[in-house]
C-alpha positions in Angstrom: 24.6 -10.1 15.7 22.3 -9.4 12.8 19.4 -11.6 11.9 17.4 -12.5 8.8 13.9 -13.9 8.6 13.7 -17.6 7.8 10.0 -18.9 7.8 11.0 -22.3 6.6 13.3 -22.9 9.6 10.6 -21.4 11.9 8.1 -23.9 10.6 10.6 -26.8 11.0 11.4 -25.7 14.5 7.7 -25.6 15.4 7.3 -29.2 14.3 10.3 -30.4 16.4 9.2 -32.9 18.9 12.0 -31.8 21.3 13.1 -35.2 22.5 16.8 -35.9 22.7 16.4 -37.9 19.4 15.7 -34.6 17.6 19.0 -33.1 18.8 22.5 -33.9 17.5 24.9 -34.3 20.4 28.6 -35.2 20.6 31.3 -34.7 23.2 32.1 -31.2 21.8 28.7 -29.7 22.1 27.9 -31.5 25.4 30.8 -30.0 27.2 31.1 -26.6 25.5 28.0 -25.2 27.2 29.1 -26.2 30.7 31.2 -23.0 30.8 27.9 -21.2 30.9 26.5 -23.7 33.5 24.2 -25.2 30.9 23.8 -29.0 30.6 22.3 -31.1 27.8 19.1 -31.6 29.8 18.7 -27.8 30.2 18.9 -27.4 26.4 16.4 -30.2 25.8 14.1 -28.6 28.4 13.9 -25.4 26.4 11.7 -27.1 23.8 9.2 -28.2 26.5 8.2 -24.6 27.0 7.6 -21.7 24.6 10.6 -20.7 22.5 11.0 -17.6 20.5 12.7 -18.0 17.1 14.7 -14.9 16.5 16.0 -15.8 13.0 19.0 -16.8 11.0 22.3 -15.3 12.1 23.6 -13.4 9.1 26.3 -11.5 10.9 28.8 -12.6 11.9 29.1 -14.9 8.9 29.8 -18.6 9.5 30.6 -21.4 7.0 27.5 -23.3 8.3 24.1 -21.5 8.7 23.2 -20.7 12.3 20.0 -19.6 14.0 19.0 -18.2 17.4 16.2 -19.4 19.7 15.3 -17.8 23.1 13.7 -19.8 25.8 13.4 -20.8 29.4 14.6 -24.0 31.1 13.0 -25.9 34.0 15.0 -23.8 36.4 13.3 -20.7 35.0 16.6 -19.5 33.5 16.3 -17.5 30.3 18.7 -19.0 27.8 19.8 -18.1 24.2 20.6 -21.1 22.0 22.6 -20.8 18.8 22.1 -23.9 16.7 22.5 -25.3 13.2 20.6 -28.0 11.3 22.1 -31.4 10.5 19.5 -33.0 8.3 16.3 -33.1 10.4 18.2 -32.7 13.6 18.9 -29.6 15.6 22.6 -29.3 16.6 23.2 -27.0 19.6 26.3 -24.9 19.1 26.2 -22.6 22.1 23.7 -22.0 24.9 24.1 -19.2 27.4 22.1 -16.8 29.6 20.2 -14.3 27.5 21.7 -10.9 27.0 19.7 -7.8 27.9 18.4 -7.1 24.4 17.5 -10.8 24.0 15.5 -10.8 27.2 13.6 -7.8 25.9 12.9 -9.6 22.6 11.8 -12.7 24.5 9.5 -10.8 27.0 8.0 -8.8 24.1 7.2 -12.0 22.2 5.7 -13.7 25.2 3.5 -10.6 25.9 2.4 -10.5 22.3 1.5 -14.2 22.4 -0.5 -13.6 25.7 -2.4 -10.8 24.1 -3.1 -12.8 20.9 -4.4 -15.7 23.0 -6.8 -13.6 25.0 
């Protein structure tokens, strides 16, 4: 995957309240993530903790814009969430365990945030 910067979406994401009312669910995206052992509640939990916005997915190309967020659920699993926007709602497309390079990006971002806060 290749990513592009998207400050506007990063700002929108930071303002997201993260309740289920902020997410766009249907039968398709509720069940799709189960193959990765990820439930709707796990995805909603990501936004109760620190998430790392990686950026807009520019490759592979999709008809609808997609973005990647990295985070941790209440079970301390590190998850990668691909999503799109539907109006002011976040629509989860796919959520799975982070890949090795995604874990590195996530850990580096958390370390940077810790150093900035100190």
